N, C-alpha and C positions, 0 to 999 in steps of 0.2 A: 652421415646417417640418413637414410630415407625412412620417413615415418608415414604410415597410412592407416586409415580407419576402415574397418569392414563391418557390415551388418549381415546377420544370418539368423536362421530359425533355430539352429543348434550348434554345438561345438564342432561336430564333424563337418558340417557345411562351411563353417568359418575357417577351419583348418585347410579345407580344400581350396577356398578362395585365396587364402594367404599364400599357400604353397605355389599356386598357379601364378600369382602376381609377383611375389617377392622371393620365391625360392625356398628350399628346405632349410636354409640357414637363418631364416627370419626368427625373431624372438618376440614373445608376447610382453607388452609393457603394461597393458591395462585391459580389464574386462569387466563389463557390467551388463545388467539387463535393462532394456529400454522398452517403452510402450510404442506400439506402431502409430504412425502418423495417420491423420485423417479423422473425420467426424466420429467414426466408430472404433477408433484405435484403442480406447479404454476397455472395450469388451473383447478384444482379440488377444491371442496368446502373445506374451512379451517376446521380443527378439533379443539377440545377443549382439552387443557392440564390442568389438575387439580392436585394440590399437596395437599394431605390429610394427617392427622396425627391422632394417637390414643395413649393414655396412655396405656402402656403394663401392664394393670391390668385386672382382670376378671370383666366383666360388667354384670349387671342384668336388664338392661332396656328392656322393651317390644320390641319384634321384629318388631312390627308395627310402632314404633316411627319414625317420619320423620327426615331426616338429614338436619339440618339447614346450610345455607351458611352465614357465618359471617366473620367479619374482625378479624385479630389477636388481636387487642386491645380489641375487644368485648369478645374474648375467655378469655383473662386475667381477665377482669372485672367480667365475669360470674363465673369463677372458684373461684375467691377471695370471692365473695358473698356466694357461696355454702360452702366453707370451713370455713368461719369466725365463724359461730355459734359453730362449733365442736372444735375449738382451742381457748383456753383462754389465752395462753401464748403469749404476744405481740412479744417478740424476735423471736419466732418460725414463727409467721405470717410474719414478716419482712424478715426473711430468705427465706421463700417460695416465697414471692413476688419477691425477687431478683433472685432466681433460675428460676422462670417462665419467667421473663423478659429476662434473659440470654439465656434461651432455645429458646424462640421465636425469639430473635435477631439472634442467630446462624443459626436457621432453615431458616429464611428469607434471610440471607446473602448467605447461600448455594444455595438457589433457584434462587436468582436474579443475582448471579455472576457466571454463568456457563461459566467458562473461558476455555482456551485451554486445561489445564490439565484434566478438567472434561470431555471434549469431547473425548480425547484420552483414558482416564480411562474407559469410559463407552462404547467404541466401541470394537467390536470383529473383525473388518475388518482390516486385516493385511496390505492391500494396502493403506488404509488411514493412518495407523501408519507409514508405510515406507515413504510416501510422507511427512508427518509431520516432521519426523526426518531429512530428507534431506533439507527441507526448513529451519528448525531451524539451521542447520549447516551453512547455508548461511547468518545467522544473519539478517533475516527479523524481523522487529519490532514486538513486542509481540501483540499489538492491531491489526496490519495488519494481522499477522498470524492467530489470532483468527477469524477475519472477513473471511479470505480465508477458514479456516477449517469449519466454520459454513456453508458456501456455499457448500463446498465439501461434508460435512456430509449429507446435504439434498439431494444429488444426488445419494446416495448409493442405489444399488439394491441388497438387502441381499440374494435373491434367486439365484443370478448368480455371484459368486465370480470371475470367469474368466474374465467376461466383466466389472467388477467393476473398475479395474485399468484403462482400456481404457476410461471408462465413466468419472472417476475422472480427468484424464489428459485432456480430451476434455473440461470438465467443468472448469478446471484451466485455460486453454487457453482462454475460453470465459471471465473469470474474468479479466485477465490481458490485454486482447485485447482492452478493453475500454480505457486503459491508454496509448496504444501504437499506434501511427498513422503512417501508411506507407505513406510517402510524395512523393512517386514516381510520382503520378499524380497531385500533387499540382503545382500551378502557381509559376514559378521561379522568384524571385525578382532580379532586376538589382544590388541592393546593399545588400551585405551580410556581417554582422559584426560578429566577433568571440570574445567572452569575456570569462574570466575565470582566475583562479589563475595561478601564475607562475609554470612552470614545469609539466603541465598536457598534453603538446603536441599540443598546439593550432597551432603553425606555421606548424608543420608536417601535421596536419589534414587539414589545408588550402591547402597545396601543393597537398595532395591526392585528395581533391575534385576538385581543379583547373585542375589537370591532367585528371581527369575523364571527366569533362565538355569539356575540350579542345580536348582531344584525342578521346573520345568515342562519344561525342555529337556534336562535331564541333563548339563549342561556342568560341567566342573571349573573353578571360579572362584577367583581369588585377589585380594587387595587389596595395594596399595602406598600408603602414606600419605606425602605430601610436604608436608602441612600442619602443619609443626612450629612455626608461629608461635602456634598456639593449642593448648594442652595438651588442652582440652576436645574439639577435633576429633579428635585421635589417640585419646583414650579412647572417644569415641563410635564410631569405626570399629572399635576393638577389641571393644567391646560387641556390635556387629553381627556381628563375626567369631566371637565365642563362640556367639552364638545360632544362626547359620547354619552353623557348623562350617566356616568359610572362613579359610584362613591369611592373615596380614597381615604385611607387612614395612614398617618405618619407615625413611625415608632423610632425611638432613639436608643433603646436597649433591647437585647435579644428576647428577654422574658416578657417584654411589653406586647409581643405578638399575640399572646393569648387573650389579652383584653381586646385587641383589634379584631381578632377572630370572633369573639363573643358578640361584638357589635354587628358583624357581617355574617352571622351564622345562617341566615336565611338565603344566602346567595349560593348559586351552583358552583361557581368557580372563583377562587381568590388568587390573584396573581401578585407575586411579591418581587419588587424591584430592589436589588441589592447594590451595594456600592462596589465600584471597581477596586480590585485588590492588587497590590504589588507583592511579587514573590520575595522582595527584600524586606517587606514590613510584616514581621511575625505577629504583631499585635492585630493588624487588620485581618490576617488569615485566621487567627484564633477567634476573632469576633464573628467571622462568617461561619466557622465551624459551630460555634455556640448557637447561632441563629438557626442553622440547618438542623441541629439536634433537637430543636423544640418541637418539630413535626416529624412523625414517623412515616405516615402514609402521604407521600408527596411525589411530585415529578419535578426533575431538575433539568434545566437547559443551560448548557455552556454556550455562550454567544461569542463567536470569533469573527473578525473581519477577514474577508477573503483577500484584502489588500495587504495583509500582514505577510512578512517574510517567513520562510520555513523555520528559520532559527528562532524567530519571535514566537511562532505558534508552539514550538516545542517547549519554550519557557512557560507559556500560558498553560499548556497541558500539565507541566510539572507543578505549577502553582496550585492547580485544582485536583491533583491526583488523590487527595484525601477523600474525595467524593466517590463512593463506590459505583453507583449507578447514575448515569446522566446521559442525556442526548445532546446533540450538537446542532446549533443553528449557525449557518454561515451568512453573514451580512455583506452588503456592498458589492454584490456580484457585478453590478453595472459599472462599478469603478475599477474593478480588477482587470489586469491585462494577462494574467495567467491563472490557471485554476488547478494546478497540480497539488496545491496544498490541501484541497478537499480529499483527494485520493490518499495522499500521504497521511493525513490525520485519521481518516477512517480505518486504514490498515494498521497504523501504528497503535492507535488507542483501542481498536476493536469495539468502538462505540458507534451507535447508529447516527447517521445524519438525518435529521427530521425535516428541517425547513431551510430555504434560502430566501434572502430578500434581494430585490432587484431595483430598488429606488426608494424615494422618500414618501411616496403617496400612501396615505392611510385610508382604507385598509387594503388597497389593491396590490401593492408591490411586495407580496409575500406568497410563497407557494410551497406545497409539499415537495420534497425532493423526489426525483424519479431517475431511473437509470437512463432513460432517453434524454433527459435534460443534461445530465452530466456528460454523456457521450457527445451530445451536440456542442457542448462548451469546449471539449477537448479535441474533437476530431471534426474537421470541416467536411461537409457533404455526407455526414453520417446519417 
């Protein structure tokens, strides 16, 4: 069976192309509307994509015969009816039925599952291939990669290869921009909670942001440490407190936060450092829930290390999915070798990425996330 895809502006034009190429005995396997390619394709009239097939045998039907549009199951039924009088051997009939079923199944599977490999295999645009290979190296999830590639593939201008790469990169920026919010102009909350697993750099991140607001924006900043599971965490925050001349209160129970807040009521920003939680420890998770419930008007950051594997990040997300609204900070960008987890997390959680940290220096190695920064991490020469 010969299978071929045709694009046209209407059914009549599609039928003319199919008849001219495959003959009047061709059958329609699949039909759908598609957007035109190019930068302004979204504003143009949709085209029709038709997948047609023909048995690779010589046909003798009249040239004026009209091409029917039928469903695959109708094709099967019609051909069985046509062949049945000519074949008397029942085993042969059953064999042909099985073969035709398998053939139609494989054709429809190929048409309906146009995955990443199909897109790359069918394109001759080296820029798209290069971008695909780089994104794949960064371990972006397959279904997310397919979505991105479909968007990029629709932006290609085949007549201008030199501008295609620029166009693809700009389109890629547009795709990820919807998941990344620059919070530079957002209203700053008085209470900022930092949550996340142990070892991701929460306390250092808090110190970086505190130094920024204190030294660069003239805000009065204070600390509350609720991470009493680790003595080192409290001591680390106290060390930053001494260096930055920022007061710190330590609490051991969730309801003690109100007393700490009363002592710090004249400060503009109060940053709360919480203990790292394990998804396997229900008690710790319940304690964090209780702590967060104490304050209604707050901002919450989930801190994740960029060196974490995708599987681990998914577990982290699941651990903290009881928090309705939060933003994400990715730490240890300088230690990571791939950055696909940033895209995976942003798209999967639909939560904004606010900051990334790029080293241990306080307060320098932290910056607001930007589309340009993410693209530069994922695509060379972007």
